[in-house]
C-alpha positions as CSV (number, residue, x, y, z in Angstrom):
1,X,-113.6,-56.8,225.1
2,X,-111.8,-59.7,223.5
3,X,-112.3,-60.3,219.8
4,X,-113.6,-63.7,219.0
5,X,-112.4,-65.2,215.7
6,X,-113.2,-68.5,213.9
7,X,-110.3,-71.0,213.6
8,X,-109.9,-70.0,209.9
9,X,-109.9,-66.2,210.8
10,X,-107.4,-66.8,213.6
11,X,-105.1,-69.0,211.4
12,X,-105.2,-66.5,208.5
13,X,-104.4,-63.5,210.8
14,X,-101.5,-65.3,212.5
15,X,-100.1,-66.3,209.1
16,X,-100.3,-62.7,207.9
17,X,-98.5,-61.5,211.1
18,X,-95.8,-64.1,210.8
19,X,-96.8,-65.7,214.1
20,X,-98.4,-69.0,212.9
21,X,-95.4,-71.2,213.4
22,X,-94.8,-69.9,217.0
23,X,-98.5,-69.9,217.9
24,X,-99.3,-73.4,216.5
25,X,-96.3,-74.8,218.4
26,X,-97.8,-73.3,221.6
27,X,-101.2,-74.7,220.7
28,X,-99.8,-78.2,220.3
29,X,-97.9,-77.9,223.6
30,X,-101.1,-76.9,225.4
31,X,-103.0,-79.8,223.8
32,X,-100.4,-82.3,224.8
33,X,-100.5,-81.0,228.4
34,X,-104.3,-81.1,228.6
35,X,-104.3,-84.7,227.2
36,X,-101.8,-85.6,229.9
37,X,-104.1,-84.1,232.5
38,X,-106.9,-86.4,231.4
39,X,-108.9,-84.3,228.9
40,X,-110.4,-86.0,225.9
41,X,-108.7,-85.4,222.5
42,X,-111.6,-83.3,221.3
43,X,-111.8,-81.2,224.5
44,X,-108.1,-80.7,224.6
45,X,-108.1,-79.6,221.0
46,X,-110.8,-77.0,221.5
47,X,-109.2,-75.7,224.7
48,X,-105.9,-75.4,223.0
49,X,-107.3,-73.3,220.2
50,X,-108.9,-71.0,222.9
51,X,-105.6,-70.7,224.8
52,X,-103.8,-69.8,221.6
53,X,-106.3,-67.1,220.8
54,X,-105.9,-65.7,224.3
55,X,-102.1,-65.7,224.0
56,X,-102.1,-64.2,220.5
57,X,-105.1,-61.8,220.6
58,X,-106.4,-59.9,217.6
59,X,-105.8,-56.6,219.4
60,X,-102.5,-56.0,221.2
61,X,-102.7,-55.2,224.9
62,X,-102.2,-51.5,225.7
63,X,-98.7,-52.2,227.1
64,X,-97.6,-53.9,223.9
65,X,-99.1,-51.0,221.8
66,X,-97.2,-48.5,223.9
67,X,-94.0,-50.5,223.5
68,X,-94.4,-50.7,219.8
69,X,-95.0,-46.9,219.5
70,X,-91.7,-46.1,221.1
71,X,-89.9,-48.9,219.1
72,X,-91.4,-47.8,215.8
73,X,-90.7,-44.1,216.3
74,X,-87.1,-44.9,217.0
75,X,-86.8,-47.2,214.0
76,X,-88.5,-45.0,211.5
77,X,-87.4,-41.6,213.1
78,X,-89.0,-38.2,212.6
79,X,-89.6,-37.5,208.9
80,X,-88.2,-34.0,208.7
81,X,-84.9,-33.4,210.7
82,X,-83.6,-30.0,210.0
83,X,-80.2,-28.4,209.5
84,X,-77.1,-29.4,207.6
85,X,-76.0,-33.1,207.0
86,X,-74.2,-33.3,210.3
87,X,-77.1,-31.9,212.3
88,X,-79.6,-34.2,210.6
89,X,-77.4,-37.2,211.3
90,X,-76.7,-36.5,215.0
91,X,-80.4,-35.9,215.6
92,X,-81.4,-39.1,213.9
93,X,-78.9,-41.1,216.0
94,X,-80.0,-39.5,219.3
95,X,-83.7,-39.8,218.5
96,X,-83.2,-43.5,217.7
97,X,-81.4,-44.1,221.0
98,X,-84.0,-42.2,223.1
99,X,-86.9,-44.1,221.7
100,X,-85.3,-47.5,221.8
101,X,-84.2,-46.8,225.4
102,X,-87.8,-45.9,226.2
103,X,-89.0,-49.1,224.5
104,X,-86.6,-51.1,226.7
105,X,-88.2,-49.5,229.8
106,X,-91.7,-50.3,228.5
107,X,-90.6,-53.9,227.9
108,X,-89.2,-54.3,231.4
109,X,-92.4,-52.9,232.9
110,X,-95.0,-55.0,231.0
111,X,-96.4,-58.2,232.3
112,X,-94.2,-61.2,231.5
113,X,-97.1,-63.0,229.7
114,X,-97.2,-60.2,227.1
115,X,-93.5,-60.1,226.3
116,X,-93.6,-62.7,223.5
117,X,-95.8,-60.2,221.6
118,X,-93.3,-57.4,222.2
119,X,-90.4,-59.7,221.0
120,X,-92.3,-60.3,217.8
121,X,-92.6,-56.5,217.3
122,X,-88.8,-56.2,217.7
123,X,-88.2,-58.8,215.0
124,X,-90.8,-57.2,212.8
125,X,-89.7,-53.6,213.2
126,X,-85.9,-53.8,213.5
127,X,-85.3,-56.0,210.5
128,X,-83.5,-53.3,208.6
129,X,-80.3,-51.4,209.5
130,X,-80.7,-48.8,212.3
131,X,-79.8,-45.2,211.6
132,X,-76.1,-44.8,211.0
133,X,-74.5,-44.5,214.4
134,X,-77.7,-45.2,216.2
135,X,-76.4,-48.3,218.0
136,X,-73.4,-46.3,219.2
137,X,-75.7,-43.7,220.6
138,X,-78.0,-46.3,222.2
139,X,-75.0,-48.1,223.8
140,X,-73.8,-44.8,225.3
141,X,-77.3,-44.0,226.5
142,X,-77.3,-47.4,228.4
143,X,-73.8,-47.1,230.0
144,X,-73.4,-43.3,230.5
145,X,-76.9,-42.0,230.9
146,X,-76.2,-38.6,232.4
147,X,-73.6,-37.8,229.7
148,X,-76.0,-38.9,227.1
149,X,-78.8,-36.8,228.5
150,X,-76.6,-33.7,228.2
151,X,-75.8,-34.5,224.6
152,X,-79.4,-35.4,223.7
153,X,-80.7,-32.2,225.2
154,X,-78.2,-30.1,223.2
155,X,-79.1,-31.8,220.0
156,X,-82.8,-31.7,220.5
157,X,-82.8,-28.0,221.5
158,X,-80.8,-27.2,218.4
159,X,-83.3,-29.1,216.2
160,X,-86.1,-27.1,217.8
161,X,-84.4,-23.8,216.8
162,X,-84.2,-25.0,213.2
163,X,-87.9,-25.8,212.9
164,X,-90.7,-23.3,212.2
165,X,-93.3,-22.9,215.0
166,X,-96.0,-24.8,213.0
167,X,-93.8,-27.8,212.3
168,X,-95.8,-30.9,213.5
169,X,-92.6,-32.7,214.5
170,X,-91.5,-29.7,216.7
171,X,-94.0,-30.6,219.4
172,X,-92.7,-34.2,219.5
173,X,-89.2,-32.9,220.3
174,X,-90.4,-30.3,222.8
175,X,-92.3,-32.9,224.8
176,X,-89.3,-35.2,224.7
177,X,-87.2,-32.4,226.1
178,X,-89.8,-31.9,228.9
179,X,-89.5,-35.6,229.8
180,X,-85.8,-35.5,229.7
181,X,-85.8,-32.6,232.1
182,X,-88.4,-34.1,234.5
183,X,-87.4,-37.7,234.6
184,X,-83.8,-37.7,236.0
185,X,-83.6,-41.5,235.6
186,X,-83.9,-41.3,231.8
187,X,-86.5,-43.9,231.1
188,X,-85.3,-46.5,233.7
189,X,-86.1,-50.1,233.0
190,X,-88.8,-51.7,235.2
191,X,-90.8,-48.5,235.3
192,X,-93.2,-47.2,232.6
193,X,-92.1,-43.8,231.2
194,X,-94.2,-40.8,232.4
195,X,-96.2,-38.7,230.1
196,X,-97.8,-41.3,227.9
197,X,-97.6,-41.1,224.1
198,X,-99.4,-37.9,223.3
199,X,-97.0,-37.1,220.6
200,X,-96.4,-40.5,219.1
201,X,-97.4,-41.6,215.7
202,X,-98.1,-45.4,215.6
203,X,-96.8,-47.6,212.8
204,X,-98.2,-50.9,212.0
205,X,-96.9,-53.5,209.5
206,X,-99.3,-56.2,210.3
C-alpha cells in the first residue's frame, strides 16, 4: 500500500535523499501541463504534488530494491575475502563485475517509469572509486562473457576453499556459483536474474 506523506514530510524526505531538485522540477512541469490542459491553478498544484509523490514514493518498488541490492553488493563487496593479497584483489574485482553486471540486467528488465529511481541509486552508490581493477573486470564481463565466466568460477571456487564452513559469506559465493552454472547467458540484459536475492545484504544510505 502506498505511503501517504504531507507536503512537508515529502519535501523533507526528498531533500534528505538528494532528490528534491529533480522532483520539484518534475512537479513544476506537471503543473504547467495541467494548467495548459485547463485545470485551475489550485487544482493543478494539488495534482502536481500527488504526481510527484507517485513518481518518487517513500518506499522503492521491488524492482528498484532488487537492483540496488546487486549494485550495493558490488560496490561495497564482501567484507572478508580470504587468501593472500593477490587472491583478495582478484576476488574483489570479479565480485564487483558480477554484481554490477547483474544490476545492469535488473535495470534493463525493470519498467521504464522506475528507471529514474535506479539512476539515482547509481549516483548515490558509485560516488567513490570502484575496487582496483573492477572496471577492467566489468568490461571484460560485458564483451567476453564466456571467458569471464570461466575466470569468475575459478576465482570464486578458490575463495570457497579458503573459507571455513561456517563463514557467512561462503554461502553467498556458493549460491553465485550455482547461478553461474545454471544461467548460461550470465545475467543477460532485458531479463531478471534467476534465484532472487536470498543471499544479498541490502545497503541503504538514504
